[in-house]
N, C-alpha and C positions, 0 to 999 in steps of 0.2 A: 487492432493493435497487436494482439498476441497470437492470432491465428486459431484460437479456440472458438468453438461454437458455444452458445449460451448454455446448452444442455451439459456441456463438459465442465463448466465452471460453477453452475448453481450449486449451492451447498458446500462449496470448497472454501478453504482459506487462501489468502494471498501467498501462503507458503509454497503453493504449487508453481509459482512463477520464479521462485528463488533457486539459487544454485551456488557453485563455488565462487563466482565472481561477485555475488551479492555481499555488500559490506555489512559485516556483523555489528560494527559499531553503530551504523545508521539504524539498523533494526533494533538495537538495544535502546537507542534514543527515542525511537517511535514507541516502543513498549513503555518507556518511562513517561512519555507525554500522555499516553493513554491512562496509565496508572494515576498520574497527577490531574487528569481530566482537563488538559490544556490543548489548544490547537498546536499542530506541528506542520512543518513542510520539509521534505527531504527529497534528494535525488538519489536513487539507487539503481543498480544494474539488475535487471530481471531477465528472464529467458522466455522466448517465444516458443510455441509448440514445436517448431522445427529445430529448436536448440540455439538459434541465434540470440545474441545478447542485445538488449536495448536499454537505454537510460530512461528511467521512469520518474517523473516529478509527481510526488504524492503530497497532497494537502489534506490533512485530517482535521475535522472540526467536531467537538463534542456537542451533543444535543441533550438538553435537559427537559424533564417533564415539568408540569406546573408546580410540583412540590420542590423543585430545584434539584432533583435527583438525576443522575446521569441515566439517560435512556439508551443511547447508543452513540457511535461515532459515524459520521458520514465522511467518506474519503473520495476525493476527486483525483484522478490520475490522468496524466497525458505523457506521451512520448516526448522526450527531449531530443530535438534534432541537433546533430553536430554542426558546429559553425564552419 
C-alpha cells in the first residue's frame, strides 16, 4: 500500500507516513481516543514512499489484559479508493 519494505517500517511510528496534507485535527482525535482508551475510526491522507498521497482508513481498537489494563492498540488500515 505504501511502497515501503517491511524492514523500512519495523520499529517506526505511523508518523513516517504523514506530511503537510495529513489532517492535524484527525490526528488529534486519534490521540484523544488512545488517551481515553476507546476505539476510533478515521480517514486521513498519508504519503507513499514515492511521495504520492493516499487516503487511509484507520480503525484502532484497544486491547486490555486480564487485569483490565490497557495492553496496546491494534490498528487496521486500508487504502480508501476514490469513487
